C-alpha positions as CSV (number, residue, x, y, z in Angstrom):
1,M,-11.0,-9.3,-36.0
2,G,-7.6,-9.0,-37.6
3,S,-4.6,-7.5,-36.0
4,N,-4.0,-3.8,-36.5
5,R,-0.7,-1.8,-36.3
6,Q,-0.9,-1.5,-32.5
7,M,-1.6,-5.2,-31.9
8,V,1.3,-6.1,-34.1
9,L,3.7,-3.8,-32.2
10,I,2.7,-5.2,-28.8
11,E,3.2,-8.8,-30.0
12,Q,6.6,-7.9,-31.5
13,A,7.6,-6.4,-28.1
14,R,6.4,-9.5,-26.3
15,Q,8.3,-11.8,-28.6
16,A,11.6,-9.9,-28.0
17,A,11.7,-11.1,-24.4
18,T,14.8,-12.9,-23.2
19,F,12.9,-15.0,-20.6
20,D,9.6,-16.7,-20.1
21,P,7.3,-14.4,-18.1
22,I,5.2,-17.2,-16.7
23,K,8.2,-18.4,-14.7
24,L,8.4,-14.9,-13.1
25,T,4.7,-15.0,-12.5
26,H,5.2,-18.1,-10.4
27,I,7.8,-16.2,-8.4
28,I,5.6,-13.2,-7.9
29,Y,2.7,-15.4,-6.6
30,D,4.9,-18.0,-5.0
31,G,4.4,-19.1,-1.5
32,Y,2.2,-20.5,1.2
33,V,-1.5,-19.9,1.0
34,D,-2.6,-19.3,4.6
35,A,-4.8,-21.7,6.4
36,I,-8.4,-20.9,5.3
37,L,-9.7,-21.0,8.9
38,Y,-12.7,-18.9,8.1
39,L,-13.9,-21.6,5.7
40,G,-13.4,-24.4,8.1
41,C,-10.6,-26.0,6.0
42,H,-7.3,-27.5,6.9
43,S,-4.2,-25.6,5.9
44,L,-3.5,-25.6,2.2
45,I,-0.1,-25.5,0.7
46,Y,0.1,-24.5,-3.0
47,G,3.1,-24.8,-5.2
48,R,4.0,-22.0,-7.5
49,E,2.0,-23.3,-10.5
50,E,-1.0,-24.4,-8.4
51,N,-1.3,-21.0,-6.8
52,V,-1.2,-19.1,-10.1
53,S,-3.8,-21.5,-11.5
54,S,-6.1,-21.1,-8.5
55,R,-5.7,-17.4,-8.7
56,R,-6.5,-17.2,-12.4
57,A,-9.5,-19.4,-12.0
58,A,-10.9,-17.2,-9.2
59,F,-10.4,-14.1,-11.3
60,Q,-12.1,-15.7,-14.3
61,R,-15.2,-16.7,-12.2
62,V,-15.5,-13.3,-10.5
63,E,-15.1,-11.4,-13.7
64,S,-17.6,-13.6,-15.5
65,A,-20.1,-13.1,-12.7
66,L,-19.6,-9.3,-12.9
67,E,-19.8,-9.3,-16.7
68,L,-16.3,-7.9,-17.2
69,T,-14.9,-10.3,-19.7
70,D,-15.7,-8.3,-22.9
71,N,-12.9,-5.7,-23.0
72,M,-14.6,-3.7,-25.7
73,K,-17.6,-3.0,-23.5
74,L,-17.5,0.1,-21.4
75,P,-16.9,-1.0,-17.7
76,H,-19.8,-0.1,-15.5
77,I,-17.6,2.0,-13.3
78,Y,-17.3,4.5,-16.1
79,T,-21.0,4.9,-16.8
80,G,-21.4,8.2,-14.9
81,L,-22.0,6.8,-11.5
82,N,-22.7,9.3,-8.7
83,R,-21.8,8.7,-5.1
84,N,-24.7,6.4,-4.6
85,G,-24.0,4.4,-7.8
86,L,-20.3,4.0,-7.0
87,Y,-21.2,2.6,-3.5
88,L,-23.7,0.2,-4.9
89,E,-21.2,-1.0,-7.5
90,G,-18.8,-1.6,-4.6
91,V,-21.5,-3.7,-2.9
92,R,-21.9,-5.7,-6.2
93,R,-18.2,-6.3,-6.6
94,G,-17.5,-7.0,-3.0
95,R,-20.4,-9.5,-2.8
96,A,-19.0,-11.3,-5.9
97,I,-15.5,-11.9,-4.4
98,I,-16.8,-12.9,-1.0
99,D,-19.3,-15.3,-2.5
100,D,-16.5,-16.9,-4.6
101,M,-14.2,-17.3,-1.7
102,I,-16.9,-19.0,0.4
103,L,-18.2,-21.2,-2.5
104,Y,-14.8,-22.3,-3.8
105,R,-13.0,-22.3,-0.4
106,H,-10.0,-20.1,-1.1
107,N,-8.7,-16.7,0.1
108,Q,-7.3,-15.2,-3.0
109,F,-9.3,-12.0,-2.3
110,E,-8.8,-11.8,1.4
111,N,-6.4,-8.9,1.2
112,L,-6.7,-7.6,-2.4
113,T,-9.8,-7.3,-4.5
114,E,-10.3,-8.4,-8.1
115,R,-8.9,-4.9,-9.1
116,Y,-5.8,-5.4,-6.9
117,Q,-7.0,-2.7,-4.5
118,L,-6.8,-3.2,-0.8
119,T,-10.0,-5.0,0.3
120,N,-11.2,-2.0,2.4
121,S,-12.1,-0.6,-1.0
122,T,-15.3,-2.8,-0.8
123,P,-17.9,-2.6,1.9
124,F,-17.0,-6.1,3.1
125,G,-13.2,-6.0,3.1
126,L,-12.5,-4.9,6.6
127,S,-14.6,-7.7,8.1
128,F,-11.8,-10.1,7.2
129,L,-8.9,-7.6,7.1
130,M,-9.2,-5.9,10.5
131,F,-12.5,-6.8,12.2
132,R,-11.8,-10.6,12.3
133,R,-8.1,-10.2,13.0
134,T,-8.7,-8.0,16.0
135,I,-11.2,-10.5,17.5
136,D,-8.8,-13.3,16.7
137,L,-5.9,-11.6,18.4
138,Q,-7.7,-9.9,21.3
139,G,-10.6,-12.2,22.0
140,T,-10.9,-15.1,24.5
141,L,-11.4,-18.6,23.2
142,E,-15.1,-18.3,24.0
143,Q,-15.4,-15.0,22.1
144,K,-13.6,-16.4,19.1
145,Q,-15.8,-19.4,19.0
146,H,-18.8,-17.2,19.0
147,W,-17.7,-14.5,16.5
148,L,-15.4,-16.1,14.0
149,P,-17.8,-18.5,12.5
150,L,-20.3,-15.7,12.0
151,I,-17.7,-13.6,10.3
152,D,-16.4,-16.4,8.1
153,Q,-19.8,-17.1,6.6
154,M,-20.7,-13.4,6.4
155,K,-23.5,-13.6,8.9
156,V,-22.3,-10.3,10.2
157,N,-20.2,-7.6,8.5
158,G,-17.8,-5.8,10.7
159,C,-15.5,-2.7,10.6
160,Y,-12.6,-1.4,12.7
161,L,-13.3,1.9,14.6
162,Q,-10.1,3.5,15.8
163,T,-9.6,6.8,13.9
164,E,-11.5,9.7,15.3
165,L,-12.3,13.2,14.0
166,G,-9.6,14.6,16.3
167,H,-7.1,11.8,16.5
168,G,-5.6,9.3,14.1
169,S,-2.0,8.2,14.6
170,H,-1.9,9.3,18.2
171,V,-3.8,6.4,19.7
172,R,-3.4,7.6,23.3
173,G,-5.4,10.7,22.4
174,I,-8.5,8.7,21.5
175,E,-11.5,10.2,23.4
176,T,-14.3,7.6,23.0
177,T,-15.0,6.1,26.4
178,A,-16.4,2.8,27.6
179,T,-17.5,3.2,31.2
180,F,-18.3,0.2,33.3
181,D,-21.6,0.4,35.2
182,P,-21.3,-2.0,38.2
183,D,-25.1,-1.8,38.9
184,T,-26.0,-3.4,35.6
185,G,-22.7,-5.1,34.6
186,E,-22.7,-3.2,31.3
187,F,-20.3,-0.9,29.5
188,V,-21.6,2.5,28.4
189,V,-19.9,3.5,25.1
190,H,-20.0,7.3,24.6
191,S,-18.6,10.1,22.4
192,P,-18.0,12.8,24.9
193,T,-16.9,15.5,22.4
194,L,-17.3,16.3,18.7
195,T,-13.7,15.3,18.1
196,A,-14.4,11.9,19.6
197,T,-16.6,11.1,16.6
198,K,-15.2,7.9,14.9
199,Y,-14.5,9.3,11.4
200,W,-13.0,7.5,8.3
201,P,-13.4,3.8,9.1
202,G,-14.1,1.8,5.9
203,G,-17.6,0.2,5.7
204,L,-18.9,2.1,8.7
205,G,-21.2,4.5,7.0
206,L,-23.7,2.2,5.4
207,S,-22.6,-1.4,5.3
208,C,-21.6,-2.9,8.6
209,S,-23.7,-4.5,11.3
210,H,-20.9,-4.7,13.9
211,A,-17.7,-2.9,14.8
212,V,-14.6,-3.4,17.0
213,V,-14.4,0.0,18.8
214,A,-11.3,1.4,20.4
215,A,-12.3,3.2,23.5
216,K,-10.8,4.2,26.9
217,L,-11.9,1.8,29.5
218,R,-13.1,3.6,32.7
219,I,-14.0,1.9,36.0
220,R,-15.0,4.0,39.0
221,D,-13.4,7.2,37.5
222,K,-10.1,5.4,36.8
223,D,-8.8,5.4,33.2
224,H,-7.3,2.0,32.2
225,G,-6.4,3.1,28.7
226,M,-7.5,1.9,25.3
227,H,-9.3,-1.4,24.9
228,W,-11.3,-3.1,22.2
229,F,-15.1,-3.7,22.3
230,V,-17.3,-5.5,19.9
231,V,-20.4,-3.3,19.4
232,Q,-23.5,-3.9,17.3
233,I,-24.2,-0.8,15.3
234,R,-27.1,-1.8,13.0
235,S,-30.0,-4.1,13.4
236,L,-29.8,-7.4,11.6
237,N,-33.6,-7.2,11.0
238,D,-34.0,-3.9,9.2
239,F,-30.3,-2.7,9.2
240,A,-31.4,0.5,11.0
241,P,-28.8,2.1,13.3
242,V,-28.9,0.9,16.9
243,P,-30.6,3.5,19.1
244,G,-28.0,5.9,20.4
245,I,-25.7,5.5,17.5
246,E,-25.6,8.1,14.7
247,L,-24.1,6.7,11.4
248,G,-23.2,8.3,8.1
249,D,-21.0,8.3,5.0
250,V,-18.2,10.9,4.6
251,G,-19.0,11.5,0.9
252,M,-16.8,11.4,-2.2
253,K,-13.1,10.8,-1.9
254,M,-10.2,10.8,-4.3
255,A,-10.6,7.0,-4.7
256,Y,-12.1,4.1,-2.8
257,N,-15.6,5.2,-3.5
258,G,-16.9,1.6,-3.8
259,T,-17.0,1.6,0.0
260,C,-18.6,3.8,2.6
261,N,-16.0,5.4,4.8
262,G,-18.1,6.7,7.5
263,Y,-18.6,8.3,10.9
264,A,-20.2,7.2,14.1
265,R,-21.2,9.0,17.3
266,F,-22.2,7.1,20.4
267,D,-24.7,8.5,22.9
268,H,-24.4,6.4,26.1
269,V,-24.9,3.1,24.2
270,R,-25.0,0.2,26.6
271,M,-23.1,-3.0,25.8
272,P,-22.9,-6.3,27.7
273,R,-19.8,-7.1,29.7
274,S,-18.9,-9.7,27.1
275,S,-18.4,-7.0,24.5
276,L,-14.9,-6.3,25.9
277,L,-12.3,-8.4,24.0
278,A,-10.7,-10.0,27.0
279,A,-7.8,-12.2,26.0
280,H,-5.4,-9.9,27.8
281,A,-7.5,-8.0,30.2
282,Q,-11.0,-8.5,31.6
283,V,-13.5,-6.8,33.9
284,L,-15.1,-9.0,36.6
285,P,-18.8,-8.6,37.5
286,D,-17.8,-6.5,40.6
287,G,-15.8,-4.1,38.5
288,S,-12.4,-5.5,39.3
289,Y,-9.9,-5.0,36.4
290,V,-7.6,-8.0,35.8
291,R,-4.8,-8.4,33.2
292,S,-3.5,-11.7,32.1
293,D,0.1,-10.6,32.7
294,N,1.6,-9.0,35.8
295,N,2.7,-5.6,34.5
296,G,0.5,-5.1,31.5
297,Q,3.5,-5.0,29.0
298,Q,2.1,-8.1,27.1
299,F,-1.2,-6.3,26.7
300,S,0.3,-3.1,25.4
301,K,2.4,-5.0,22.9
302,Q,-0.6,-7.1,21.7
303,V,-2.4,-3.9,20.8
304,Y,0.0,-3.5,17.9
305,S,-0.8,-7.0,16.4
306,T,-3.7,-6.1,14.2
307,M,-1.9,-2.9,13.0
308,L,1.2,-4.9,12.1
309,Q,-0.8,-7.4,10.0
310,V,-2.5,-4.7,8.1
311,R,0.8,-3.0,7.4
312,Q,2.1,-6.2,6.1
313,V,-0.8,-6.2,3.6
314,I,-0.2,-2.6,2.7
315,I,3.5,-3.3,1.9
316,Q,2.4,-6.1,-0.3
317,W,-0.2,-3.9,-2.0
318,A,2.4,-1.2,-2.8
319,A,4.2,-3.6,-5.3
320,F,0.9,-4.2,-7.2
321,G,-0.1,-0.6,-6.8
322,L,3.0,0.5,-8.7
323,A,3.1,-2.5,-11.1
324,Q,-0.4,-1.8,-12.4
325,P,0.1,1.7,-13.8
326,L,3.5,0.7,-15.1
327,T,1.8,-2.2,-17.0
328,V,-0.5,0.3,-18.6
329,A,2.3,2.8,-19.4
330,A,4.6,0.1,-20.8
331,R,2.0,-1.3,-23.1
332,Y,0.9,2.1,-24.3
333,S,4.5,3.2,-24.8
334,V,5.1,0.3,-27.1
335,V,2.1,1.0,-29.3
336,R,2.0,4.8,-29.2
337,E,3.9,6.1,-32.2
338,Q,4.6,9.8,-31.9
339,G,7.2,12.0,-33.7
340,V,10.8,11.2,-34.6
341,P,13.9,11.5,-32.5
342,M,15.6,14.9,-32.5
343,F,17.8,15.6,-35.5
344,S,16.2,12.7,-37.5
345,D,15.0,13.1,-41.1
346,P,11.6,14.8,-40.7
347,R,10.3,12.4,-43.4
348,A,11.3,9.4,-41.4
349,P,8.4,7.2,-40.0
350,E,7.2,8.0,-36.5
351,V,8.5,5.8,-33.7
352,A,7.0,4.3,-30.7
353,I,7.5,6.6,-27.6
354,V,9.3,3.7,-25.9
355,A,12.2,4.4,-28.3
356,Y,13.0,7.6,-26.6
357,K,15.7,7.1,-23.9
358,S,13.8,9.3,-21.4
359,Q,10.7,7.1,-21.7
360,H,12.3,3.7,-21.2
361,Y,14.6,5.1,-18.5
362,R,11.6,6.2,-16.5
363,L,9.7,3.0,-17.2
364,L,12.5,0.6,-16.4
365,T,13.7,2.5,-13.3
366,L,10.1,2.4,-11.9
367,I,9.8,-1.3,-12.8
368,S,12.9,-2.0,-10.9
369,Q,11.3,-0.2,-7.9
370,A,8.2,-2.3,-8.2
371,Y,10.2,-5.5,-8.1
372,A,12.3,-4.1,-5.3
373,I,9.1,-3.6,-3.3
374,L,7.9,-7.1,-4.1
375,F,11.1,-8.7,-2.9
376,A,11.3,-6.5,0.2
377,C,7.7,-7.6,0.9
378,K,8.6,-11.3,0.6
379,E,11.6,-10.8,3.0
380,F,9.3,-9.0,5.5
381,D,6.7,-11.8,5.2
382,D,9.3,-14.4,6.2
383,K,10.4,-12.3,9.2
384,F,6.8,-11.6,10.2
385,S,6.0,-15.3,10.0
386,D,8.9,-16.2,12.2
387,F,7.7,-13.5,14.7
388,Q,4.1,-14.9,14.6
389,R,5.4,-18.4,15.5
390,E,7.4,-17.0,18.4
391,K,4.4,-14.9,19.5
392,S,2.2,-18.0,19.6
393,Q,4.6,-19.4,22.2
394,G,4.4,-16.2,24.3
395,N,7.7,-14.7,23.0
396,L,7.2,-11.1,22.0
397,G,11.0,-10.2,22.1
398,R,11.2,-9.4,18.4
399,L,8.1,-7.1,18.4
400,P,10.1,-3.8,18.6
401,F,12.2,-4.8,15.5
402,I,9.2,-6.1,13.5
403,H,7.3,-2.9,14.4
404,A,10.2,-0.7,13.3
405,L,10.8,-2.6,10.1
406,S,7.1,-2.4,9.3
407,T,7.2,1.4,9.7
408,A,10.3,1.7,7.4
409,L,8.8,-0.5,4.7
410,K,5.3,0.9,4.9
411,A,6.6,4.5,4.6
412,W,9.1,3.8,1.8
413,T,6.9,1.5,-0.3
414,T,3.7,3.6,-0.2
415,N,5.6,6.8,-1.0
416,T,7.5,5.0,-3.9
417,A,4.2,3.6,-5.3
418,A,2.4,6.9,-5.1
419,V,5.2,8.9,-6.8
420,G,5.7,6.1,-9.4
421,A,2.0,5.8,-10.2
422,E,1.8,9.5,-11.0
423,E,5.0,9.3,-13.2
424,A,3.4,6.4,-15.1
425,R,0.3,8.5,-15.7
426,K,2.4,11.4,-17.1
427,M,4.3,8.9,-19.3
428,C,1.0,8.4,-21.2
429,G,0.6,12.0,-22.1
430,G,-2.9,13.4,-22.4
431,Q,-4.5,10.0,-22.6
432,G,-3.2,9.3,-19.1
433,Y,-5.4,12.1,-17.8
434,V,-8.6,10.6,-19.1
435,A,-10.5,8.5,-16.6
436,L,-10.9,5.7,-19.2
437,S,-7.1,5.1,-19.0
438,G,-7.6,3.8,-15.5
439,L,-4.6,5.8,-14.4
440,P,-6.3,8.6,-12.4
441,E,-8.0,6.0,-10.2
442,M,-4.7,4.1,-9.8
443,V,-2.9,7.3,-8.8
444,A,-5.6,8.3,-6.3
445,T,-5.6,4.8,-4.9
446,A,-1.9,4.9,-4.3
447,C,-1.9,8.3,-2.7
448,V,-4.1,7.3,0.2
449,T,-1.8,4.6,1.4
450,A,0.6,7.2,2.6
451,T,-2.0,7.7,5.4
452,F,-3.4,4.2,6.0
453,E,-2.2,2.6,9.2
454,G,0.0,5.5,10.2
455,E,0.9,8.7,8.3
456,N,4.3,8.3,6.7
457,Y,6.1,11.1,8.5
458,V,5.0,9.5,11.8
459,M,6.3,6.2,10.6
460,W,9.7,7.6,9.9
461,Q,9.9,9.1,13.4
462,Q,8.9,5.8,15.0
463,L,11.6,4.1,13.1
464,M,14.2,6.6,14.2
465,R,13.1,6.3,17.8
466,Y,13.8,2.5,17.6
467,L,17.2,3.0,15.9
468,F,18.3,5.5,18.5
469,K,17.4,3.1,21.3
470,Q,19.5,0.4,19.6
471,I,22.4,2.8,19.4
472,D,22.0,3.7,23.1
473,V,22.1,0.0,24.0
474,M,25.2,-0.6,21.8
475,R,27.1,2.3,23.3
476,A,26.3,1.1,26.8
477,G,27.8,-2.3,26.0
478,G,24.5,-4.1,25.9
479,R,23.2,-6.5,23.3
480,V,21.3,-5.0,20.4
481,D,18.4,-6.9,18.9
482,S,19.7,-9.9,16.9
483,D,18.1,-8.6,13.7
484,M,20.0,-5.3,14.0
485,V,23.5,-6.8,14.4
486,E,24.3,-6.8,10.7
487,C,22.7,-3.3,10.1
488,L,24.8,-1.8,12.9
489,R,28.0,-3.6,12.1
490,E,30.9,-1.1,12.1
491,F,28.4,1.7,13.0
492,K,30.5,2.9,16.0
493,R,33.2,4.0,13.6
494,Y,30.8,6.6,12.1
495,L,30.3,8.1,15.5
496,Q,34.0,8.6,16.1
497,S,36.0,8.6,12.9
498,D,36.0,9.1,9.1
499,A,34.7,5.7,8.3
500,E,33.7,6.5,4.8
501,C,37.4,7.0,3.9
502,S,38.1,3.3,4.3
503,L,35.2,2.5,2.0
504,R,36.4,5.0,-0.6
505,K,39.7,3.2,-0.8
506,T,38.1,-0.1,-1.5
507,I,35.9,1.1,-4.4
508,T,37.8,0.5,-7.6
509,A,36.7,0.4,-11.3
510,N,37.0,-3.4,-11.3
511,H,34.2,-4.1,-8.8
512,I,32.2,-0.9,-8.4
513,F,29.1,-2.6,-9.8
514,T,29.2,-5.8,-7.8
515,P,26.2,-6.4,-5.5
516,S,28.4,-6.3,-2.3
517,T,29.9,-2.9,-3.3
518,L,26.6,-1.4,-4.1
519,R,25.2,-2.7,-0.8
520,S,28.2,-1.2,1.0
521,I,27.6,2.2,-0.6
522,F,23.9,2.1,0.6
523,Q,25.1,1.0,4.1
524,N,27.6,3.8,4.3
525,H,24.9,6.3,3.3
526,Y,22.6,5.0,6.0
527,H,25.3,4.8,8.7
528,R,26.6,8.3,7.9
529,L,23.2,9.9,8.0
530,L,22.2,8.0,11.1
531,A,25.4,9.0,13.0
532,S,24.9,12.6,12.0
533,A,21.3,12.6,13.2
534,Y,22.1,10.8,16.4
535,T,25.0,13.2,17.2
536,A,22.9,16.3,16.5
537,Y,20.1,15.0,18.7
538,T,22.3,14.0,21.6
539,R,24.0,17.4,21.5
540,K,20.7,19.2,21.4
541,R,19.4,17.0,24.2
542,Q,22.1,18.4,26.5
543,V,20.7,21.9,26.4
544,S,16.9,21.2,25.9
545,S,14.2,18.7,26.6
546,A,13.9,15.5,24.6
547,A,10.8,16.8,22.8
548,E,12.5,20.1,21.9
549,A,15.6,18.3,20.7
550,W,13.7,15.8,18.7
551,N,11.6,18.5,16.9
552,S,14.6,20.7,16.3
553,C,16.5,17.8,14.7
554,L,13.6,16.4,12.8
555,M,14.9,17.3,9.3
556,R,18.1,15.5,10.2
557,L,16.3,12.4,11.4
558,L,14.0,11.9,8.4
559,P,16.8,11.4,5.8
560,A,18.5,8.8,8.0
561,A,15.2,6.9,8.3
562,H,14.8,7.0,4.5
563,A,18.3,5.8,3.9
564,Y,17.8,2.9,6.3
565,A,14.7,1.8,4.4
566,E,16.5,2.0,1.1
567,Y,19.3,-0.1,2.5
568,I,16.9,-2.7,3.7
569,V,15.1,-2.8,0.4
570,L,18.3,-3.3,-1.6
571,Q,19.5,-5.9,0.8
572,S,16.2,-7.8,0.4
573,M,16.2,-7.5,-3.4
574,Q,19.7,-8.8,-3.7
575,R,19.0,-11.7,-1.3
576,R,15.9,-12.8,-3.2
577,V,17.7,-12.5,-6.6
578,E,20.4,-14.8,-5.3
579,M,17.7,-17.3,-4.1
580,I,16.0,-17.2,-7.5
581,Q,19.4,-17.9,-9.2
582,E,19.4,-21.2,-7.5
583,S,15.7,-22.2,-8.1
584,E,15.1,-20.6,-11.5
585,P,18.5,-19.8,-13.2
586,S,16.8,-18.5,-16.4
587,L,15.4,-15.5,-14.5
588,F,18.7,-14.5,-13.0
589,P,20.0,-12.3,-15.8
590,V,17.0,-10.1,-16.0
591,L,16.4,-9.9,-12.3
592,S,20.1,-9.2,-11.5
593,R,20.0,-6.3,-14.0
594,L,16.9,-5.0,-12.4
595,S,18.6,-5.1,-9.0
596,E,21.6,-3.3,-10.3
597,L,19.4,-0.7,-12.0
598,F,17.5,-0.1,-8.8
599,A,20.8,0.5,-6.9
600,L,22.5,2.7,-9.5
601,T,19.5,4.9,-10.2
602,T,18.9,5.4,-6.5
603,I,22.5,6.4,-6.0
604,T,22.7,8.8,-9.1
605,G,19.1,9.9,-9.2
606,S,17.8,13.3,-8.3
607,V,16.4,13.8,-4.8
608,S,12.7,12.7,-4.8
609,S,11.7,14.5,-1.6
610,F,12.8,17.5,0.5
611,H,13.7,15.1,3.3
612,V,16.1,13.0,1.2
613,I,19.8,13.7,1.1
614,P,21.7,12.6,-2.0
615,F,24.5,10.0,-2.0
616,A,26.9,12.6,-3.4
617,E,27.2,14.2,0.0
618,D,28.7,11.1,1.4
619,G,32.1,11.9,-0.3
620,V,32.7,8.2,-1.1
621,L,32.2,8.3,-4.8
622,T,34.2,10.6,-7.2
623,S,32.6,12.5,-10.1
624,D,34.2,10.0,-12.5
625,Q,32.6,7.1,-10.6
626,F,29.2,8.8,-10.8
627,D,29.8,9.2,-14.6
628,A,30.8,5.5,-14.8
629,M,27.5,4.6,-13.0
630,R,25.5,6.6,-15.5
631,M,27.2,4.9,-18.4
632,R,26.5,1.5,-16.8
633,I,22.8,2.5,-16.4
634,D,22.7,3.2,-20.1
635,E,24.0,-0.3,-20.8
636,I,21.5,-2.0,-18.5
637,L,18.6,0.0,-20.1
638,S,19.7,-1.4,-23.5
639,Q,19.8,-4.9,-22.1
640,L,16.4,-4.6,-20.4
641,L,14.5,-2.9,-23.1
642,P,13.6,-6.1,-24.9
643,D,12.1,-7.4,-21.7
644,L,10.0,-4.3,-20.9
645,V,6.6,-5.9,-21.8
646,A,7.5,-9.3,-20.4
647,L,8.4,-7.8,-17.0
648,T,5.0,-6.2,-16.8
649,D,3.2,-9.2,-18.3
650,A,4.7,-11.3,-15.5
651,W,2.5,-9.5,-12.9
652,D,-0.4,-11.3,-14.7
653,F,-3.0,-8.6,-14.5
654,T,-6.2,-9.3,-16.2
655,D,-7.7,-6.7,-18.5
656,A,-10.6,-6.2,-16.2
657,S,-8.4,-5.7,-13.1
658,L,-6.5,-2.9,-15.0
659,N,-9.8,-1.4,-16.1
660,S,-7.8,0.6,-18.7
661,A,-8.6,1.4,-22.3
662,L,-4.8,1.9,-22.8
663,G,-3.5,-1.1,-21.0
664,C,-5.3,-4.2,-22.3
665,R,-3.0,-7.1,-23.2
666,D,-3.8,-7.1,-26.9
667,G,-2.6,-3.5,-27.4
668,N,-5.7,-2.5,-29.4
669,V,-5.6,1.0,-27.8
670,Y,-7.3,3.3,-30.3
671,E,-10.3,1.1,-31.2
672,R,-11.0,0.3,-27.6
673,L,-10.6,3.9,-26.5
674,M,-13.1,5.0,-29.1
675,S,-15.5,2.2,-28.4
676,W,-15.5,3.0,-24.7
677,T,-15.8,6.8,-25.4
678,R,-18.9,6.3,-27.7
679,Q,-20.6,4.2,-25.0
680,L,-20.3,6.9,-22.3
681,P,-23.7,8.2,-21.2
682,V,-22.7,11.7,-22.0
683,N,-22.5,10.6,-25.7
684,T,-25.4,8.2,-25.7
685,Q,-27.9,10.7,-24.2
686,D,-28.7,13.9,-26.0
687,L,-27.1,16.1,-23.4
688,A,-26.2,18.8,-25.9
689,K,-30.0,19.3,-26.6
690,H,-30.7,19.6,-22.9
691,A,-27.9,22.2,-22.5
692,W,-29.3,24.1,-25.4
693,E,-32.9,24.2,-24.3
694,M,-32.7,24.5,-20.5
695,P,-33.4,28.0,-19.0
696,G,-30.1,29.9,-18.8
697,G,-28.5,27.4,-21.1
698,I,-26.5,27.7,-24.3
699,Q,-29.4,28.9,-26.5
700,D,-30.2,31.8,-24.1
701,F,-26.6,32.7,-24.0
702,L,-25.8,32.7,-27.7
703,K,-29.1,34.3,-28.9
704,R,-29.5,36.8,-26.2
705,E,-29.6,40.4,-27.4
706,R,-26.7,42.3,-25.9
707,Q,-26.3,46.0,-25.5
708,M,-22.7,47.2,-26.1
709,P,-21.1,49.1,-23.1
710,R,-21.0,52.8,-23.7
711,A,-17.2,52.8,-23.5
712,M,-17.1,50.7,-26.7
713,L,-19.6,52.8,-28.7
């Protein structure tokens, strides 16, 4: 097939790039591929090129097995599947990626599926993502030797049961109980109330044979708090629910319908004593409760381990979750010719919508955010890896900081991805509203991450609690956490003086756009809001309880948390760009522009949420300096516009992973959209005839004799 107008336009945009996108692809997928322990292999270390090649090969095999390589064929997901069909399609896709990982001994799909969704979007994903990791972190050596091989070869499929109908983020409120019976040496797992029903866990409804269950451990009427238990929930012979366990699916959701988010109720289900994951606490045959540490602090800290690892994956996903809809929007914007610029000759030829400043401003600003998330994720991965090494040696000293940082990045990245995905959809006009564009699914997939592993407004509060504790330590003359030294440098001045005045004097026209100056503006913003929030809270605390003071000041606390996250993200992005300058100099110009664009559009942009306070309130920048920043943004946009398609190509999404008639690499938008549309079941089946002939249908309505109302005669 020859090239049409749209295919020519996309190739012209691709040829205009100032850098080689494959080099950026290697950066995006750079790094260490974890030890594939679940396949019995030794650790594998891939270089940049090898990892990309391995990844591409895995995608090619899986997409071939699923018959997704013909991009003119309507994807099965769009063939009018109902709830049952969507779930069975999820089983088919999940099976394909698990089989490929086992057969070819890799973990490319351990965290993200072949559609770049979190793996809990398939019925099997949580078996690796949370079920296995919980056992690995909380189980004894004997328990791990028993369960991990079964999981790694998918002899069992497990899920993670924490969230209940009545409690989500508030873990201490969980009502499910596991009561030890000393007469039989068993635990009795029970849902004592309706709100104790486990509700929402992925894979629970229809797919899993086992689960790790969060329950309150009770021994002789004493509550020992939440513990983890491995519970078989379905028979491995006929897959029927275990007697005493009621299981079901929660029904259709905005997205993630390829899995079976479900519910479970336990009616005095007996489990052996070995079901308690006992690495940090165990129950002896006589009912004695023993912890591995003296005061239980190690145990309570270990409870966070699985959650932290899942947050790490969610932060990583947010970069891809924003990059995917932006890839579709960028490609469509290049080939969609619509109208002429205002005041142009009406007879002039139509232009691609990317030519409009408003369109490429939105696109490039959001692309800068996607890369900011990516680089912040890589920085967090490094810190988390350091923490994991320390933890393996029994040192949990950095856990409070890592936990706080995970809350900041999880909340900021998922909110940014959700808002950006919806903006990308709107940039595609009416076609972005059609399911075949892939964008409605991408938006819905992004939205749910604001709730996964902690609702974002809860995350902001946990971050602020940590920051306030660090301030209290600093004011008392103690040593703040080593990771917070730089972030809190000069912070005392914001509690007692007009610190922003000194910064205002140092910002001159000659270096207002340097990375260090922009970083200082972000730091000042975060320090000022944090000092304001801390002062307001401590004053309120003098006349009311801590709970009352906190809730009263909440809308002062949230902006400070958001500002801290933005500072961390910019700092991470700048640091990574500097590293890339040394390793791959050809990428530095485009990435440094993206970094500067992210900083400037954040400073000058409109407030994106009711809990965000603009930089203008800091009093550091003058109106002339804001104008200069907006002029600089225009310059950067002009410099980056030729790289628009290359920046999205670098993410290396396959056509099948985008699942979009608008976003395929070849730009053949209109022919593909019409091809897919004609293949829809609603168009291949004579539905109009059925609607015409059915009782109470169109024929009855149009041909029915009607008597005019008296008032109209």
